[in-house]
C-alpha positions as CSV (number, residue, x, y, z in Angstrom):
1,M,125.6,81.2,133.6
2,R,127.3,83.4,136.7
3,R,125.4,86.6,137.2
4,E,129.4,88.0,137.9
5,D,129.6,86.6,134.1
6,V,126.7,88.0,132.7
7,A,127.4,91.1,133.8
8,E,130.7,91.3,131.9
9,L,128.7,90.3,128.8
10,N,127.3,93.2,129.5
11,R,129.9,95.6,130.0
12,I,131.8,94.2,127.2
13,Y,128.8,94.8,124.2
14,D,128.8,98.0,125.8
15,D,132.0,98.6,125.4
16,R,131.6,97.7,121.8
17,G,128.2,99.7,121.3
18,Y,126.9,96.5,119.4
19,D,123.5,97.3,119.7
20,T,123.4,101.2,118.9
21,D,126.4,101.7,117.2
22,P,125.5,101.8,113.2
23,V,128.5,99.8,112.2
24,Y,126.6,96.6,113.6
25,S,124.0,97.7,110.5
26,D,122.9,97.5,107.1
27,L,124.2,101.6,107.1
28,D,127.9,99.9,107.4
29,P,129.0,98.3,103.8
30,C,131.3,95.7,105.5
31,Y,128.4,94.8,107.5
32,L,126.0,94.7,105.1
33,Q,128.2,92.7,102.8
34,R,128.2,89.6,105.3
35,V,124.9,89.8,106.6
36,Q,123.7,89.1,102.7
37,G,125.9,86.1,102.2
38,V,124.6,84.9,105.3
39,E,121.2,85.1,104.5
40,R,121.9,83.3,100.8
41,M,123.0,80.5,103.0
42,F,120.4,80.3,105.2
43,L,117.7,80.9,102.7
44,R,119.3,77.8,101.1
45,A,119.7,75.9,104.1
46,L,115.5,76.5,104.6
47,D,115.2,74.7,101.3
48,V,117.4,71.7,102.0
49,A,115.6,70.8,104.9
50,G,111.7,71.4,103.0
51,L,111.0,74.6,104.9
52,G,111.5,77.5,102.6
53,A,107.8,77.1,101.1
54,R,106.2,77.8,104.3
55,L,108.1,80.7,106.8
56,E,104.9,82.0,107.6
57,R,103.7,79.3,109.5
58,L,107.5,78.1,110.8
59,R,108.4,78.6,114.5
60,V,111.4,80.5,115.0
61,L,114.0,80.8,117.6
62,D,117.0,83.2,117.5
63,F,119.3,81.7,120.4
64,G,121.4,84.8,121.4
65,C,119.4,87.3,119.5
66,G,121.0,90.3,121.1
67,N,118.3,93.6,120.1
68,A,117.1,91.2,118.0
69,R,118.2,93.0,114.5
70,W,117.9,89.0,113.0
71,L,114.1,88.8,113.3
72,G,113.7,91.8,110.9
73,R,115.1,90.0,108.1
74,W,112.4,87.0,109.1
75,L,109.6,89.9,108.3
76,A,111.4,90.6,105.2
77,W,111.4,87.1,104.1
78,G,107.3,86.6,105.3
79,A,106.9,85.2,108.8
80,D,105.0,85.4,111.0
81,P,106.0,87.8,113.8
82,T,103.8,86.3,116.0
83,R,105.2,83.2,115.6
84,L,109.4,84.5,116.1
85,S,111.1,84.3,119.1
86,G,114.4,85.1,120.4
87,A,116.5,84.9,123.7
88,D,119.8,86.2,125.3
89,V,121.0,86.8,128.8
90,R,121.5,90.3,127.9
91,E,118.6,92.0,129.4
92,P,118.9,95.5,128.1
93,A,119.4,93.8,124.8
94,I,116.0,91.8,124.8
95,R,114.4,94.9,126.0
96,R,115.5,96.7,123.4
97,G,114.1,94.3,120.8
98,Q,111.1,94.4,122.2
99,Q,110.9,97.7,121.1
100,Y,111.3,96.9,117.9
101,F,109.4,93.6,117.6
102,P,106.7,94.0,119.9
103,E,105.0,91.3,118.2
104,A,108.0,88.6,119.2
105,D,108.1,86.8,122.2
106,L,112.2,87.5,123.2
107,R,112.8,86.4,126.2
108,T,116.0,86.9,129.2
109,Y,118.0,83.7,129.1
110,D,119.4,82.6,132.2
111,G,122.3,79.9,130.8
112,Q,120.5,76.7,131.9
113,R,117.2,76.0,130.5
114,L,115.2,78.2,128.0
115,P,111.8,79.2,128.9
116,W,109.8,77.2,126.3
117,A,109.0,73.3,126.0
118,S,110.7,71.0,124.2
119,G,109.9,70.4,120.1
120,S,108.9,73.9,120.7
121,F,110.6,75.6,117.1
122,D,110.5,74.6,113.7
123,V,114.0,76.7,113.1
124,V,116.8,77.4,115.8
125,Y,119.6,79.4,115.1
126,Q,123.0,80.8,116.6
127,F,124.8,83.8,115.0
128,L,127.8,85.0,117.0
129,A,126.4,84.4,120.2
130,M,128.5,80.7,121.0
131,S,131.8,82.1,119.9
132,S,131.1,84.6,123.5
133,M,131.2,81.9,125.4
134,V,134.7,81.3,126.8
135,D,133.8,78.7,128.7
136,R,133.2,75.1,126.9
137,E,130.1,74.1,130.0
138,Y,128.2,77.1,129.0
139,R,128.3,76.6,124.8
140,V,127.6,72.5,126.1
141,A,124.4,73.9,128.2
142,A,123.4,75.7,125.3
143,A,123.7,73.9,122.9
144,R,121.9,71.1,125.0
145,E,118.8,73.7,125.2
146,M,118.6,74.6,121.5
147,L,118.8,71.0,120.8
148,R,115.7,70.8,123.6
149,V,113.2,72.9,122.0
150,L,114.1,72.3,118.0
151,R,111.3,69.5,117.2
152,P,111.5,66.2,115.0
153,G,112.2,67.3,111.6
154,G,113.6,70.8,112.4
155,L,116.6,72.6,111.5
156,L,119.5,74.0,113.5
157,V,121.4,76.6,111.8
158,W,124.6,77.8,113.0
159,Y,127.1,80.9,112.0
160,D,130.0,82.1,113.7
161,M,134.1,82.5,114.0
162,A,136.1,79.0,113.3
163,V,138.6,81.2,113.7
164,G,139.2,83.0,116.7
165,N,140.7,86.9,116.8
166,P,143.6,87.4,118.0
167,R,143.2,91.1,119.1
168,N,139.6,89.7,121.2
169,P,140.5,87.3,124.3
170,N,136.7,87.4,124.4
171,V,135.5,85.2,121.5
172,R,137.1,81.8,120.6
173,G,136.9,80.2,116.8
174,L,134.8,77.5,116.6
175,P,136.1,74.6,114.1
176,L,133.5,72.3,112.2
177,R,134.1,69.3,114.3
178,E,133.7,70.8,117.6
179,V,130.3,71.7,116.0
180,R,129.4,68.6,115.2
181,D,130.2,67.1,118.6
182,Y,128.0,69.9,119.9
183,F,124.9,68.7,117.8
184,Q,125.5,65.0,117.4
185,P,122.5,63.8,116.9
186,L,121.5,65.9,114.0
187,R,122.3,65.1,110.4
188,P,124.2,67.7,108.9
189,V,123.4,69.0,105.3
190,L,124.8,72.3,104.7
191,A,129.2,72.8,106.2
192,R,131.0,75.9,104.8
193,R,133.2,79.2,105.2
194,L,131.9,82.1,104.8
195,S,132.7,86.2,105.6
196,L,135.6,87.8,104.8
197,A,138.0,88.1,107.8
198,P,137.4,92.0,109.0
199,P,140.0,93.8,108.3
200,L,140.3,92.4,104.6
201,S,136.6,92.9,104.1
202,R,136.7,96.7,105.1
203,M,139.3,97.3,103.1
204,L,137.9,95.7,100.3
205,T,134.1,96.9,100.9
206,A,135.6,100.8,101.1
207,R,136.8,100.3,97.6
208,S,134.9,97.9,95.7
209,W,132.2,95.4,96.2
210,A,132.6,93.1,93.3
211,A,135.9,93.1,94.3
212,A,135.1,91.8,98.1
213,R,132.8,89.5,96.8
214,F,135.3,88.0,94.2
215,V,137.9,87.7,96.9
216,E,135.5,85.7,99.2
217,T,134.2,83.4,97.1
218,T,137.5,82.5,95.1
219,L,140.4,82.5,98.0
220,P,138.8,79.9,100.7
221,F,141.7,81.0,103.4
222,S,140.2,84.7,103.3
223,R,136.6,83.4,104.7
224,T,137.0,83.4,108.8
225,H,133.4,82.0,109.8
226,L,131.4,78.8,109.7
227,F,127.8,78.1,108.2
228,A,126.5,75.0,109.3
229,A,123.1,73.8,108.7
230,F,121.3,70.4,110.6
231,V,118.4,68.5,110.6
232,T,116.4,66.3,113.3
233,E,115.1,63.1,112.2
234,P,111.2,64.0,111.7
235,A,108.7,61.9,114.1
236,A,107.2,58.6,112.9
237,R,104.1,59.5,112.2
238,D,105.7,62.7,110.5
239,R,107.8,60.1,108.3
240,A,104.5,58.6,107.3
241,A,102.9,61.4,106.5
242,Q,105.9,62.1,104.0
243,G,105.5,58.8,102.4
244,S,101.6,59.1,102.0
245,A,102.4,62.5,100.4
246,V,105.1,61.2,97.5
247,R,103.4,58.4,96.7
248,G,100.0,60.3,96.1
249,P,96.5,59.0,96.2
250,A,96.8,56.8,93.2
251,A,99.3,54.8,94.3
252,R,97.3,54.5,97.9
253,E,94.1,53.4,96.2
254,S,96.2,50.9,94.9
255,A,97.5,49.3,97.7
256,P,94.7,47.3,98.2
257,A,94.7,46.2,94.8
258,A,98.1,45.2,95.0
259,R,97.8,43.0,98.2
260,Q,94.9,40.8,96.5
261,R,97.0,40.2,93.1
262,R,100.5,39.0,95.7
263,P,100.2,35.4,96.7
264,H,100.0,35.1,100.9
265,R,103.0,34.0,102.4
266,A,103.0,31.4,105.0
267,G,103.1,32.7,108.0
268,S,102.2,36.8,106.9
269,A,99.5,38.9,108.7
270,D,97.2,38.2,105.7
271,S,97.3,34.6,105.7
272,V,96.8,34.6,109.6
273,T,93.8,36.5,109.2
274,R,92.3,34.2,106.6
275,A,93.1,31.3,109.2
276,A,91.8,32.6,111.8
277,T,88.3,33.5,109.5
């Protein structure tokens, strides 16, 4: 990412007060209503991927973490703070996040390569970062890096705008088909539209939280964001371990007996061994 692009991004976020304004915190009912919906889907994605029962052992990367406020959710879920990481092109936001979460590994991203080895993380997620990359080349590079640092059998989670904001030329909506193109090797396990359009959410949550929840769950066209989860195929040794766990000890102990009862086929490995002795 070019230096002037990073400077412009910092200017935009500073103008919005994104890192300091309470409107981007749980103190704001509209923000809290949206974030809780994302939390529910994220926890569901972890369960679908088989990772929900071992959060304290997961290595997690928040791509485009900003001031890392989402890491607080992971701590509430029981994650190990020393296994949480975040990356962002905005160095001032990273410095602020380091103050909030001193045990986490927060680093500046240069827009080209993430500063971690391939296969470093069990979970990689991005929330509202890719829609801020107006140039497609930046989004492609970011997706490539997220894939690189995700381990086999890992989970990638996406939450971002599916519909553009006509009042904000600095963001663009990213539909599901485009998201799938970015993460083509991965297998999608969850995808749904989520979150009320911000003007509608502000109007409803100020009057009735229940009304906002009702409209979001019953009127699909009112939802402007996309939540999607993808999993990578586990490595061969992981698949073997999973197969052993599914079969259980009794099945593994009975396998030799089953081979003894099974008639030997000509050309089978067992018959070749017998012929050689």
